[in-house]
C-alpha positions in Angstrom: 193.9 59.1 86.2 190.9 57.1 85.2 188.3 55.9 87.7 189.3 52.3 87.0 193.0 53.0 87.9 192.2 55.1 91.0 189.8 52.2 92.2 192.5 49.6 91.6 195.1 51.5 93.4 192.8 52.1 96.3 192.0 48.3 96.4 195.7 47.4 96.4 196.4 50.0 99.4 193.5 48.5 101.2 194.8 44.9 100.7 198.2 45.9 101.8 197.0 47.7 105.0 194.7 44.8 105.9 197.5 42.2 105.8 200.1 44.5 107.6 202.4 44.8 104.8 204.1 48.2 105.0 202.8 49.0 108.3 205.2 50.0 111.1 206.0 47.5 113.7 204.5 48.1 117.1 206.7 47.7 120.0 205.8 44.9 122.4 207.1 46.3 125.7 206.1 49.7 127.2 209.0 52.0 127.7 210.2 52.5 131.2 209.8 56.2 131.9 210.2 56.0 135.6 213.0 56.0 138.2 213.4 52.4 139.7 216.2 51.0 141.7 218.7 51.7 144.5 220.4 55.1 144.6 223.0 56.8 146.6 222.1 60.5 147.5 223.9 63.4 148.8 222.7 66.8 149.9 225.7 69.3 150.0 225.6 71.5 153.2 228.7 73.2 152.1 226.6 75.4 149.7 223.5 75.6 151.8 221.4 78.7 152.1 219.4 79.6 155.2 216.8 82.1 154.3 218.6 83.0 151.1 222.0 83.6 152.8 224.9 81.2 152.5 225.4 79.3 155.8 227.0 75.9 156.1 224.8 73.2 157.2 225.5 69.4 157.9 225.8 67.4 154.6 223.7 64.2 154.4 224.2 61.0 152.5 221.8 58.2 152.2 220.6 55.3 150.2 217.2 55.4 148.5 215.2 52.6 147.0 212.7 53.9 144.4 209.9 52.3 142.7 207.7 54.1 140.2 204.9 53.3 137.7 204.3 55.7 134.7 201.3 55.6 132.5 203.0 58.4 130.2 206.3 60.1 130.2 204.8 63.0 132.3 202.7 61.1 134.6 204.6 58.9 137.1 204.2 58.3 140.7 205.8 55.9 143.4 207.5 55.5 146.5 210.9 56.3 148.0 212.3 54.2 150.9 215.3 55.8 152.5 217.9 54.1 154.7 217.3 56.9 157.2 214.0 55.2 158.1 211.5 57.3 156.2 209.2 56.6 153.3 207.7 59.4 151.0 205.8 59.6 147.8 207.7 60.6 144.5 205.9 62.0 141.4 206.9 63.9 138.2 205.6 67.2 137.1 206.8 69.0 133.9 209.8 66.8 133.7 211.1 67.4 137.2 210.6 64.7 140.1 209.5 65.7 143.4 209.8 63.8 146.8 208.0 65.5 149.7 208.0 64.3 153.2 207.1 65.7 156.6 210.1 65.8 159.1 209.0 65.8 162.5 211.4 67.6 165.0 213.3 69.1 162.1 214.5 72.0 164.2 214.5 72.9 167.8 213.6 76.3 169.2 215.6 78.1 172.0 212.9 77.1 174.5 213.3 73.4 173.5 210.1 73.1 171.4 210.5 71.1 168.3 209.2 72.4 164.9 208.3 70.2 161.9 209.6 70.8 158.4 208.5 70.0 155.0 211.3 68.6 153.1 211.0 68.5 149.4 213.7 67.1 146.9 213.4 68.5 143.3 215.5 66.4 140.8 216.0 65.9 137.2 218.3 63.6 135.0 221.6 65.0 134.1 224.3 63.9 131.7 228.2 64.3 132.4 228.0 67.9 130.9 225.3 68.8 133.6 222.6 69.2 131.0 219.3 67.5 131.2 219.7 63.9 129.8 216.6 61.8 130.2 218.5 58.6 129.6 220.9 59.2 132.5 221.0 57.4 135.9 222.3 60.4 137.6 220.1 63.2 139.0 220.8 66.8 140.2 218.6 69.3 141.9 217.8 70.7 145.4 216.9 69.6 148.9 214.6 72.3 150.4 213.4 72.2 153.9 210.7 74.7 155.2 209.1 75.2 158.6 206.0 77.1 159.7 206.1 80.8 159.8 205.9 82.0 163.4 207.9 79.2 164.8 210.4 80.0 167.6 208.6 83.3 168.0 209.9 84.6 164.6 207.6 85.8 161.9 209.6 84.1 159.3 209.5 80.8 157.4 212.8 78.8 158.4 214.0 77.8 155.0 217.1 75.6 154.1 218.0 75.0 150.5 221.1 73.0 149.4 222.3 71.2 146.2 221.2 67.6 145.8 222.8 64.7 143.7 221.5 61.2 143.2 223.3 58.3 141.3 222.0 54.8 140.5 224.1 52.0 142.3 
């Protein structure tokens, strides 16, 4: 190719780029990567594990109002308000959402002393087939509550884990 043809081609490409012809359209709206809205939740005590041993626990149902803001698909944070009277932060890490809250008077020792638990919900979006589906309004995961080691005179962390499910309403 001659220097003249190469120069003319370069000039034509530069003109097209400058006028926007042939450039891909830029989306005006920022995608919503967060979880926002009202959700019904359920922790299934029928399949609970207490210190890694299956032991039936009370199941719980509640309604959450969630508000999050995301700067990227993997950097989101916000707040969960439960109809059970508590509020906790929510954030995402490696595609999994976390809600962590302190639960005062979670359990009671034989001597009447209360112990506090740290309740952590881990959830991720799932499709009808149970696989991860980032576009879904249904979430599955775990409800895990752990107390301090040494509570109630036992050198063991009281630990309860049960299946968790959340659906947008």
